[in-house]
C-alpha positions in Angstrom: -0.2 0.1 0.4 1.5 3.8 -0.7 -0.1 6.4 1.4 0.9 10.2 1.2 0.2 12.1 3.9 0.4 16.1 4.8 2.8 16.5 1.4 4.3 19.5 1.1 6.9 21.7 -1.6 7.9 24.5 -2.1 10.6 26.4 -4.7 12.9 29.2 -4.7 11.3 31.9 -6.3 11.9 35.3 -8.0 15.7 35.4 -8.2 18.7 33.5 -6.4 18.9 35.8 -3.9 15.0 37.0 -3.0 14.5 34.3 -0.7 11.0 34.2 -2.0 9.6 30.0 -2.4 6.8 29.3 -4.9 4.1 27.0 -2.7 3.7 23.9 -5.4 2.1 21.0 -3.3 -0.1 22.2 -0.1 -0.8 18.8 2.6 -1.3 16.6 -0.2 -2.8 13.2 1.8 -4.1 10.1 0.6 -3.2 6.0 -0.2 -3.5 3.9 -2.7 -4.7 0.1 -2.6 -2.9 -2.3 -3.6 -4.3 -4.0 -7.3 -5.8 -0.4 -7.2 -5.4 3.0 -10.3 -5.3 5.9 -8.9 -6.1 8.5 -10.8 -4.5 12.4 -10.7 -5.8 14.6 -13.1 -5.3 17.9 -12.5 -4.7 21.7 -15.3 -1.4 22.2 -16.4 0.9 23.8 -13.4 -1.2 22.7 -10.8 2.1 20.1 -9.6 0.4 16.9 -9.8 4.3 15.8 -12.1 6.1 17.3 -8.4 3.5 14.8 -6.9 4.7 12.3 -8.9 8.5 13.0 -8.8 8.2 13.1 -5.1 6.2 9.9 -4.6 9.2 7.8 -6.8 11.5 9.5 -4.8 13.2 11.3 -7.1 12.6 14.7 -4.8 12.2 15.0 -1.0 9.4 16.6 -0.1 9.8 19.9 2.4 7.3 18.1 5.1 5.0 15.0 4.6 5.8 11.8 3.5 5.1 9.1 0.6 6.1 5.7 2.2 5.1 2.4 0.6 4.3 -0.2 3.2 5.1 1.7 5.7 8.9 1.5 4.3 10.1 5.5 3.3 9.9 6.2 -0.8 13.1 8.6 0.6 15.2 5.4 0.8 17.0 4.2 -2.0 16.4 0.5 -0.3 12.9 0.6 0.2 12.2 0.8 -3.2 14.5 -0.4 -4.9 12.2 -2.8 -7.4 8.7 -2.3 -5.8 8.8 1.6 -7.6 8.7 2.2 -11.3 7.3 4.7 -13.9 6.6 5.3 -18.0 6.4 8.9 -18.8 4.8 10.6 -21.0 8.2 11.9 -23.5 9.3 7.9 -24.5 11.9 9.2 -27.1 14.0 10.9 -23.7 13.1 7.8 -21.5 15.7 5.1 -23.1 19.4 5.9 -23.6 19.9 6.5 -27.6 22.4 3.7 -27.3 20.6 1.0 -25.9 19.0 -1.8 -28.2 15.6 -2.9 -26.7 16.9 -5.7 -24.7 19.5 -3.9 -23.2 17.1 -1.1 -21.9 14.7 -3.9 -20.4 18.0 -5.3 -18.3 19.1 -2.3 -16.7 16.9 -2.0 -14.6 16.6 -6.0 -13.8 20.6 -5.7 -12.5 19.6 -4.6 -9.2 17.9 -8.7 -8.8 21.3 -10.0 -9.5 19.6 -12.6 -11.2 21.5 -15.3 -13.4 22.5 -13.8 -16.5 20.4 -16.4 -18.7 17.6 -16.1 -16.7 17.7 -12.1 -17.4 17.6 -13.2 -20.7 14.9 -15.2 -21.1 12.9 -12.4 -18.9 13.8 -10.4 -22.2 11.5 -12.2 -24.1 8.8 -12.5 -22.2 7.9 -8.7 -21.7 8.3 -7.9 -24.9 5.5 -11.3 -25.4 3.6 -9.8 -22.4 3.5 -6.4 -24.0 2.5 -7.6 -27.9 5.8 -7.5 -29.2 8.2 -10.1 -30.9 11.6 -11.6 -30.0 13.1 -9.4 -32.7 12.6 -6.1 -31.1 16.3 -7.8 -28.6 17.6 -5.3 -30.9 16.4 -2.6 -31.9 17.4 0.8 -31.4 15.2 3.0 -30.2 15.1 5.5 -33.5 13.8 2.0 -35.2 10.4 1.9 -33.2 7.4 3.6 -33.6 6.3 5.5 -30.7 3.6 2.8 -29.8 6.5 0.4 -30.0 8.7 2.8 -27.8 6.2 3.4 -24.8 5.7 -0.8 -25.4 8.9 -0.9 -24.2 9.2 1.3 -21.5 6.4 -0.5 -19.5 7.5 -3.8 -20.1 11.0 -2.1 -18.8 8.6 -1.0 -15.3 7.0 -4.2 -15.6 10.3 -6.1 -14.8 11.0 -6.3 -11.6 7.4 -7.0 -10.8 7.2 -3.7 -9.0 4.1 -2.6 -6.2 3.7 0.5 -7.8 4.3 2.4 -10.4 4.0 6.0 -11.5 2.6 6.8 -14.9 2.6 10.5 -15.9 0.9 11.4 -18.9 2.1 8.1 -20.4 -0.1 8.1 -23.4 -0.5 11.7 -23.9 2.4 11.9 -27.1 0.8 8.8 -29.0 -2.1 9.1 -31.4 -5.0 8.0 -30.7 -5.9 4.9 -31.9 -2.1 4.0 -29.6 -3.9 5.0 -26.1 -6.3 2.5 -26.5 -3.9 -0.4 -27.1 -1.6 1.1 -24.8 -4.6 1.3 -21.9 -6.0 -2.6 -22.6 -2.1 -2.9 -21.7 -1.8 -1.1 -18.3 -5.1 -3.2 -17.5 -3.9 -6.0 -18.3 -0.8 -6.1 -17.0 -2.6 -4.6 -13.4 -4.1 -7.6 -13.2 -1.5 -9.8 -14.7 1.3 -9.1 -11.6 -1.0 -7.3 -9.0 0.1 -3.8 -9.0 -1.5 -0.4 -8.5 -1.2 1.8 -10.6 -1.0 6.2 -10.2 -2.4 7.6 -13.3 -1.4 11.0 -13.7 -2.9 12.8 -16.6 -5.4 15.5 -18.0 -7.1 13.4 -20.3 -10.7 12.7 -18.7 -11.3 9.9 -20.8 -8.3 7.5 -20.5 -8.8 8.5 -16.5 -12.0 6.6 -16.8 -11.0 4.0 -18.7 -8.2 2.7 -16.9 -9.2 3.9 -13.1 -10.5 2.9 -9.7 -11.2 6.2 -8.7 -9.7 10.1 -9.4 -8.9 12.7 -7.7 -9.2 15.8 -8.9 -5.9 18.9 -8.2 -5.9 21.6 -7.9 -3.2 24.1 -7.1 -1.5 21.9 -5.5 -3.8 20.2 -3.6 -6.7 18.1 -3.4 -10.0 19.3 -4.4 -11.7 16.4 -4.3 -11.4 12.7 -4.4 -14.5 10.2 -6.2 -15.1 6.8 -7.6 -14.5 6.7 -11.7 -17.8 5.4 -12.4 -19.2 8.3 -10.2 -16.8 11.5 -12.4 -20.0 13.0 -12.7 -21.4 13.6 -9.5 -18.3 15.5 -8.2 -19.5 18.1 -6.1 -16.4 21.2 -6.3 -17.2 24.1 -8.7 -13.8 24.0 -9.9 -14.2 20.3 -10.4 -17.3 20.5 -12.5 -15.9 23.8 -14.7 -12.4 21.6 -14.9 -14.6 18.1 -16.3 -16.2 20.7 -18.7 -12.7 22.1 -19.8 -11.5 19.0 -20.2 -14.0 17.1 -22.2 -14.1 20.3 -24.5 -10.3 19.3 -25.8 
């Protein structure tokens, strides 16, 4: 279980010597249960991606904590192999000098499995994301956007993590490919019993894959609602945001 408690974050603002700080996150608290897909929807600049980086342990909160099974994610040992991410920009997510095989095997090194077992796992992972073994020796520039994102997903699930943070993971893909990737994510979540933190501005994608959805506003949780009841949000801001996102 992932537990976010009272997370706050601010950055220097107004010049190096101004002493001013811009608050990005304000007392954010929620829980994501095992096997759940929790969506976070908000406008650009609302703090969604900052929250994602803090959940991943890439950044530290100024206050508050993020716990995975009761352990702080700021501890590398606590999150190693248990937290993964898939980001929007798949072109920069894979080292351009790595083959697909090398990209997928990179996180497997921490598991210290025999080389033969790692190699066999690469074939299995490629199959699970809909790619055949011939992709092992391809380089990122030889892949389509959908193929590259599938490789990123294969790499993310390679350590069989408890939770994956998906930060605008489908927004750079063609609409026809988006549905394919969402269906793949749903299938893999069920197979591995993982949890997802699905950060997006795409309301249709969120309702398609998520169990619950957080409406995010200026670094705070405006409202949390089951995905099936998204149209029943209570706050005026949430209703306005949903109308705005649906019309995009």
